[in-house]
N, C-alpha and C positions, 0 to 999 in steps of 0.2 A: 495418562495413557502410557508413558514410558515404562513404568514398572510392570505393566500388564502385557507388554508385547516385545517381541524381539525384532520387529520389522524396522529396518534401518531408517526408512523415511521418517518414522515418528521420533526417532532418537536424534536425527541430525538435520532434518529439513522442514518438519511440520511447522515449527515456530517461524521460519522464514516466510511461509505463506502469508503470515499476518502482518508483515512489515508495512506494506502500503495501506491496507485497510485500517490498521490501528494507529500508525504513527503519522500518516499524512494529514488526517483531519486536525490533529493536535498542532502539527507544524503550520498548517494553513491558518488556523485560528491565531497562532502566534504572529504570523505574517500580517494578519488583519489588525491585530492590536498594535503592531509596530508601524502600520501604515504602508506596508509593502503589498497589500492586497486590498482592493477597493470593494469587495463584496463578500457575502457569507453564503453564497450558493455552493452547490456540490462542486467538488474538484473537476476541473476541465481535463480533457485528455492530455493537453499540453502540460499541465501541472503534474499530472501523474507520470507521464513519460520523463519529464525533466528530473523529477525527484527520484524516479527509478534508476535512471542513468547515473545520477550523482551518487546515490547510495551504493549501487553496484561497483562503481569506480572506487569509492572510499572503502567499503567493507571487504571487497574481494580483490582489489588491486593495490591500493595504497596501504591500507591497514595492515595486511600481513607483512609488508616490508618494514613497517615501523614497530610492530609488536612481535617480539620473539615468541615462538611456540604456537603461532597461528598460521593458517594457510588459506589461500583463496580457493574457492571450490565452485566450478561452473554449475554444479547442481543447486547451489544456493541461489545463483542468478536465475536459474529456471524456476525455483520456488518463488523468488521475489516477483518475477514476471507473471507467473500463474496467479499469484495473489492479486497483482495489479489488474489483470484481465478480469477476474471475478469481481473485484471492487468496482471497476469501471462499469461493468454490466449491471451490478446492483445499484450503483449511484444513478445511472441513466434510467433504469426502471423506476427508481424512487422519484426521480425528477419528473418523469413523465406522469407518474401516478399523482404527484403533488399538483402539477399544473392541470391535470384532468379534474381533480377534486376542486381546485380553486376556480375553475371555469364554470362550476356548477353543473357539470355534465353527469355527475354521479348522484343518483337519488339515494339519499341516506335513509 
């Protein structure tokens, strides 16, 4: 998309939307393998918010102080948060759908 548009959002923040939806499931899988998580269900709201806060602090607060040439950007935090909200909505919808199907309430 970047080469085909001049819209700033697609050049600087679009990838940030995908942080939680893409990275969190992999990280929680790793937590499960290391024994830090005792289930393989969808991420809880607490897990999402905890990781969102940690990543915002690291990527937009601490990271720019340690890595020359980088800067923190509140718009990245907005993008991380927006992606997290959509991920939570999607995971809750999928969780409800899965439990509905498992209960036999859906005629296939």
